[in-house]
VMD Tcl script that draws the C-alpha trace (Angstrom):
set ca {
  {70.36 7.55 -52.03}
  {69.99 7.52 -48.24}
  {68.09 10.82 -48.11}
  {65.89 9.78 -50.75}
  {65.12 6.48 -48.96}
  {64.32 8.21 -45.91}
  {62.23 10.77 -47.40}
  {60.11 7.99 -49.02}
  {60.00 6.35 -45.81}
  {58.51 9.29 -44.07}
  {55.95 9.84 -46.67}
  {54.82 5.80 -46.40}
  {54.76 6.34 -42.52}
  {52.77 9.64 -42.88}
  {50.36 7.59 -45.37}
  {50.05 4.49 -42.70}
  {49.28 6.94 -40.03}
  {46.31 8.86 -41.90}
  {45.23 5.38 -42.80}
  {44.89 3.99 -39.42}
  {43.65 7.19 -38.00}
  {40.88 7.13 -40.37}
  {40.19 3.66 -39.67}
  {39.71 4.33 -35.94}
  {37.68 7.11 -36.71}
  {35.15 5.03 -38.56}
  {35.25 2.10 -36.18}
  {34.45 4.87 -33.27}
  {31.43 6.15 -35.49}
  {30.37 2.40 -36.05}
  {30.34 1.74 -32.34}
  {28.21 4.84 -31.60}
  {25.93 4.37 -34.35}
  {25.50 0.78 -33.01}
  {24.79 1.96 -29.30}
  {22.18 4.49 -30.60}
  {20.44 2.04 -32.65}
  {20.53 -0.13 -29.61}
  {18.74 2.37 -27.25}
  {16.17 3.34 -29.90}
  {15.40 -0.62 -30.18}
  {15.02 -0.78 -26.51}
  {12.78 2.27 -26.38}
  {10.78 0.99 -29.14}
  {10.41 -2.28 -27.39}
  {9.29 -0.58 -23.96}
  {6.86 1.54 -25.73}
  {5.39 -1.09 -27.75}
  {4.97 -3.47 -24.82}
  {3.38 -0.32 -22.90}
  {6.32 -0.29 -20.31}
  {8.95 2.02 -19.33}
  {12.40 2.12 -18.14}
  {11.28 2.89 -14.62}
  {8.97 0.01 -14.88}
  {11.47 -2.11 -16.30}
  {13.83 -1.45 -13.45}
  {11.26 -1.97 -10.73}
  {10.28 -5.68 -11.57}
  {11.20 -6.88 -8.10}
  {8.57 -4.71 -6.31}
  {5.57 -5.85 -4.77}
  {2.52 -5.70 -6.93}
  {-1.33 -6.01 -6.85}
  {-2.97 -8.31 -9.28}
  {-3.54 -5.76 -11.96}
  {0.49 -5.16 -12.05}
  {0.58 -2.21 -10.34}
  {3.51 -1.44 -7.88}
  {1.99 -1.49 -4.04}
  {3.74 -0.67 -0.79}
  {1.42 -1.50 2.28}
  {3.66 -0.70 4.55}
  {4.10 3.12 3.33}
  {2.40 5.61 5.45}
  {0.30 3.09 7.58}
  {-2.91 4.85 8.58}
  {-4.54 1.72 10.25}
  {-3.59 0.74 13.98}
  {-1.43 -2.02 12.48}
  {-1.02 -4.03 9.11}
  {-0.78 -7.62 8.90}
  {0.99 -9.32 6.41}
  {0.01 -13.16 6.01}
  {2.45 -14.96 3.65}
  {0.63 -17.94 2.07}
  {0.88 -20.14 -1.29}
  {-1.79 -21.64 -3.18}
  {-0.06 -25.00 -3.27}
  {0.73 -25.27 0.66}
  {-1.69 -27.66 2.39}
  {-0.52 -26.10 5.79}
  {-1.42 -22.75 4.63}
  {-4.56 -23.49 3.13}
  {-5.94 -25.07 6.24}
  {-5.33 -21.78 7.75}
  {-8.11 -20.21 5.98}
  {-10.91 -20.58 8.13}
  {-8.49 -18.95 10.75}
  {-7.55 -16.33 8.53}
  {-11.23 -15.25 7.55}
  {-12.26 -15.39 11.61}
  {-9.39 -12.88 12.40}
  {-10.25 -10.61 9.46}
  {-13.65 -10.53 10.55}
  {-12.87 -9.79 14.15}
  {-10.25 -7.06 13.69}
  {-10.61 -5.35 10.39}
  {-13.58 -3.39 12.02}
  {-10.99 -2.38 14.74}
  {-8.84 -0.59 12.36}
  {-6.49 -3.52 11.84}
  {-5.80 -4.16 7.96}
  {-4.87 -7.87 7.06}
  {-3.35 -8.80 3.50}
  {-2.35 -11.75 2.03}
  {0.94 -11.79 0.38}
  {2.13 -14.51 -2.28}
  {6.06 -14.80 -2.50}
  {6.03 -17.61 -4.89}
  {6.54 -16.20 -8.35}
  {4.65 -19.28 -9.36}
  {1.42 -17.86 -8.02}
  {0.26 -15.81 -10.92}
  {-2.41 -13.15 -10.68}
  {-4.76 -15.63 -12.30}
  {-3.67 -18.65 -10.07}
  {-4.16 -16.16 -7.07}
  {-7.50 -15.09 -8.03}
  {-8.72 -18.76 -8.27}
  {-6.95 -19.61 -4.71}
  {-8.85 -16.69 -3.13}
  {-12.09 -17.77 -4.56}
  {-11.71 -21.40 -3.63}
  {-10.67 -20.63 -0.07}
  {-12.96 -17.42 0.29}
  {-10.38 -15.11 1.57}
  {-11.49 -11.73 1.73}
  {-8.17 -9.99 2.47}
  {-6.87 -8.10 -0.45}
  {-3.65 -9.89 -1.88}
  {-0.10 -9.05 -3.05}
  {2.38 -10.56 -5.31}
  {5.58 -10.44 -3.64}
  {8.16 -12.32 -6.46}
  {11.15 -10.45 -5.50}
  {10.58 -11.06 -1.68}
  {10.88 -7.22 -0.65}
  {7.96 -7.88 1.76}
  {9.46 -11.29 2.49}
  {12.73 -9.61 4.07}
  {11.09 -6.94 5.66}
  {8.88 -9.31 7.56}
  {11.65 -11.99 8.20}
  {9.54 -14.60 6.89}
  {10.65 -17.84 5.71}
  {7.43 -20.11 5.34}
  {4.14 -20.12 4.60}
  {1.71 -19.57 6.46}
  {3.75 -16.85 8.44}
  {2.57 -13.30 9.53}
  {4.10 -10.15 10.34}
  {2.53 -7.42 12.36}
  {3.60 -3.48 11.24}
  {2.72 -0.75 13.52}
  {1.98 3.05 11.97}
  {5.59 3.98 12.22}
  {6.96 0.83 10.32}
  {8.13 -1.14 13.14}
  {7.83 -4.73 13.23}
  {5.82 -5.78 16.36}
  {5.66 -9.47 15.73}
  {6.50 -12.08 13.14}
  {6.05 -15.76 13.11}
  {3.05 -18.50 13.51}
  {-0.49 -17.59 13.66}
  {-0.96 -20.22 16.25}
  {0.51 -23.21 18.03}
  {-1.59 -25.91 16.01}
  {1.48 -26.98 14.13}
  {3.99 -28.65 16.30}
  {6.45 -29.48 13.55}
  {6.28 -30.41 9.77}
  {3.57 -33.03 9.41}
  {2.74 -33.02 13.15}
  {-0.25 -30.74 14.51}
  {-2.65 -30.59 17.64}
  {-6.25 -31.08 17.08}
  {-6.60 -27.59 17.78}
  {-4.39 -24.69 18.97}
  {-3.86 -23.87 22.32}
  {-1.99 -20.39 21.79}
  {-3.45 -18.07 19.46}
  {-0.40 -15.69 19.08}
  {-1.68 -13.45 16.08}
  {-4.90 -13.06 18.02}
  {-3.30 -11.99 21.18}
  {-0.88 -9.49 19.39}
  {-3.97 -8.03 17.59}
  {-5.62 -7.67 20.68}
  {-2.85 -6.04 22.54}
  {-2.59 -3.58 19.59}
  {-6.14 -2.13 19.94}
  {-5.59 -2.17 23.69}
  {-3.00 0.26 23.06}
  {-0.18 -2.27 24.36}
  {1.27 -3.35 21.47}
  {4.46 -5.39 21.64}
  {7.84 -4.93 19.80}
  {10.02 -7.30 18.15}
  {8.27 -10.28 19.19}
  {8.61 -13.48 17.60}
  {7.71 -17.16 17.48}
  {8.86 -19.93 15.09}
  {6.62 -20.79 12.21}
  {5.93 -24.12 10.71}
  {4.98 -24.44 7.11}
  {6.17 -25.04 3.29}
  {9.75 -22.96 3.04}
  {9.77 -19.82 1.04}
  {12.31 -20.58 -2.09}
  {15.20 -17.95 -1.50}
  {15.46 -15.47 -4.41}
}
mol new
graphics top color blue
foreach p $ca { graphics top sphere $p radius 0.5 }
foreach p [lrange $ca 0 end-1] q [lrange $ca 1 end] { graphics top cylinder $p $q radius 0.2 }
display resetview
């Protein structure tokens, strides 16, 4: 009886082993099928939306208004590139529109490229087009919702500027001029024109390096 019981137990244990092994195999197949279907679904969604895996992974990079990725600091061929951080809803930034237009008119022909950078995600392409039309900006606009350019320029407010030289060096970052003494307090007119002085030094072949001044404006929300 003991040997018969032992043999029966062995058979039952073998049956249980095969059962659990088969169950584990089926579960692995289900997981693989689920993962495969997930990738197929993601691929179809990206194709239908006109996207790709690379574009989905690069949503934080700077964009032009058509949604194309752009890096204004890559392979600079101008004497300098000036990033001017602005916001459509910042009154301090908007009051500098005439000065920005004047600086563009003065230095564009001298080989210096001025660009508007919109760091706020709420500034949609449509809102930016409206803003540039309303304030008659002639500089090309860039969206920077992921704050890639904000970090490279060390910008904290709008308006604030950053001047980059051909090799990518940050020559200057800070205020446009000293018109704004503090938030809500400004002079009738500026007595120091910091950005203009830096750009004049650049075209004269005497660019500064690492120069900075405190800027007053609307804070750029951290990302």
